[in-house]
VEXVEXKOL-884897 format. One record per residue (C-alpha): x, y, z. Coordinates in steps of 0.1 Angstrom, whole numbers, padded with zeros to 4 digits, always signed. Each point is the difference from the previous one (the first is absolute). Example, Ala and Ser with C-alpha at 12.3 -4.5 7.8 and 13.67 -1.06 7.14 Angstrom:
2
+0123-0045+0078;+0014+0034-0007;
This chain:
232
-1221+0874-0694;-0035+0005+0015;-0025-0010-0027;-0020+0032+0013;+0028+0024-0011;+0001+0013-0034;+0023-0013-0027;+0000+0032-0020;+0027+0024+0002;+0004+0021+0031;-0008+0035+0003;+0027+0024+0010;+0003+0023+0029;+0013+0036+0000;+0035-0011+0007;-0002-0024-0031;+0001-0032+0019;-0028-0027-0008;-0030+0006+0020;-0020-0028+0017;-0016-0028-0022;-0037+0003+0001;-0020-0024+0020;-0031-0015-0017;-0027-0011+0020;-0014-0034-0009;-0029-0021+0014;-0005-0039-0006;-0025-0027-0004;+0008-0036+0013;-0008-0033-0017;-0005-0026+0027;+0011-0034-0004;-0003-0030+0022;+0032-0019+0005;+0007-0038+0003;+0003+0003+0036;-0029-0006+0025;-0006-0009+0034;-0028-0018+0020;+0017+0003+0034;+0029+0016+0017;+0023-0028-0007;-0007+0004-0040;+0004+0038+0006;+0035-0005+0014;+0012-0021-0030;-0014+0023-0025;+0016+0032+0017;+0032-0016-0007;-0004-0007-0038;-0024+0026-0012;+0014+0029-0022;+0011+0032+0016;-0028+0018-0020;-0026-0020+0023;+0016+0012+0030;-0001+0035-0010;-0036-0006-0012;-0012-0010+0034;+0018+0025+0020;+0006+0033-0018;-0027-0002-0025;-0025-0008+0029;+0006+0036+0010;-0017+0015-0031;-0031-0022+0003;-0004+0010+0036;+0017+0033-0002;-0030+0015+0017;+0000-0023+0031;+0023+0013+0028;-0006-0030+0023;+0000-0039-0005;+0024-0025-0017;+0025+0016-0021;+0007-0029-0024;-0019-0028-0017;+0019-0027+0020;-0012+0013+0034;-0034+0006-0012;-0004-0036-0012;+0016-0015+0032;-0026+0018+0020;-0031-0004-0022;+0003-0032-0016;+0024-0020+0026;-0011+0017+0033;+0033+0006+0012;-0002+0036+0014;+0037-0005+0016;+0017-0007-0035;-0023+0027-0016;+0015+0027+0025;+0034-0009-0004;-0003-0002-0039;-0016+0035+0003;+0027+0014+0021;+0022-0002-0031;+0014+0036-0011;+0008-0005-0036;+0019+0032+0000;+0029-0017+0021;+0009-0026-0027;+0024+0008-0028;-0009-0030-0024;-0030-0022-0004;+0021-0030+0007;+0007+0014+0037;-0037+0008+0002;-0009-0037-0010;+0025-0014+0024;-0014+0020+0030;-0037-0012-0011;+0011-0035-0002;+0018+0002+0034;-0031+0016+0016;-0021-0029-0012;+0025-0027+0008;+0004+0013+0035;-0038+0000+0007;-0005-0037-0015;+0030-0010+0023;-0019+0011+0030;-0036-0008-0014;+0006-0032-0019;-0037-0009+0000;-0006+0031-0022;+0023-0013-0029;-0026-0026-0015;-0032+0018+0012;-0020+0007-0033;-0007+0035-0006;-0035+0012-0009;+0012+0011-0034;+0031-0007-0018;+0027+0027-0005;+0010+0006-0036;+0031+0016-0007;-0002+0029-0025;+0019+0026-0017;-0008+0027-0025;+0015+0017-0030;-0002+0037-0001;-0008+0021-0031;+0013+0033+0003;-0024+0028-0009;+0015+0035-0008;-0018+0031+0017;+0000+0035-0013;+0021+0013+0031;+0036+0006-0005;+0026+0020+0024;+0033+0016-0007;+0006+0018+0033;-0013-0003+0038;-0029+0024-0005;-0014-0020-0030;+0006-0033+0018;-0021+0014+0030;-0028+0012-0021;-0003-0033-0016;-0001-0019+0031;-0031+0018+0009;-0018-0009-0031;+0012-0036-0010;-0022-0029+0010;+0007-0024+0030;+0007-0027-0028;+0031+0021-0014;+0012+0005+0037;-0002-0040+0007;+0018-0005-0035;+0030+0024+0009;+0001-0003+0038;-0007-0038+0006;+0000-0020-0032;+0031+0016-0012;+0019-0017+0031;-0003-0035-0018;+0016+0014-0033;+0026+0019+0023;+0008-0030+0022;-0016+0017+0031;+0026+0025+0005;-0021+0030-0008;-0029+0014-0018;-0002+0022-0032;-0008+0031+0017;+0029-0002+0024;+0026-0008-0027;-0009+0030-0021;-0002+0025+0026;+0035-0012+0014;+0016-0004-0034;-0015+0025-0021;-0007+0028+0026;+0025-0009+0025;-0024+0003+0031;+0015-0034+0015;-0017+0006+0036;-0033+0005-0014;+0003-0031-0022;+0011-0020+0029;-0031+0013+0020;-0024-0008-0028;+0014-0036+0000;-0005-0004+0036;-0037+0008-0002;-0021-0026+0018;-0020-0019-0026;-0018-0019+0029;-0016+0029+0017;-0005+0023-0028;-0027-0003-0029;+0014+0008-0033;-0015+0034+0001;+0018+0002+0034;+0032-0007-0018;-0008+0027-0026;-0004+0026+0027;+0029-0011+0018;+0023+0003-0031;-0012+0032-0007;+0006+0013+0037;+0035-0013-0002;+0006+0018-0036;-0015+0032+0013;+0026+0000+0029;+0030-0012-0024;+0010+0035-0008;-0007+0017+0034;
């Protein structure tokens, strides 16, 4: 079950049936650790991409979105940024930046696509393989420490009100970081809205919010609009 859903006994509605389980809003802090893999050129990056932990793939794609959530333009992941700023390979950077992580249902498939892009680029630009980067790329991962908040929702109105007040870090925790725990299939908000409240269409629309062209505050506003229209 979603870790944001209460494990306490469910309330019962007027018909005597169990009501929805409560949604507990959490936030999180991250302990960043540097992995064993690093790359001084694109050839080494390619080899490290094949062997690094999946948590590193998530760190340099999804978690980048929290660090740069307020930037609407530019490179969408750390691999693209490094290819441009440290390797002076704008063509590769553009291809890596075009990745839409929402299209992938597993981190292994996302890894495979990144590897495919780098392989193809080096096949067509062999001189770039061993050209030394200005600075090495260090593969990182982070461990999340969950931080409870004071916000809890037991119905759509309470959930919408909480969405207006929670921090962007809480939004990131439930909307983006949860995808690692949930194997990229969805996010905490959509799962609860679908399973506990039965608003499947709203859940689908929330899960489809463009995380590249929206800031986290923009994500918040879109979720609120979707929820306001859910009962109309």
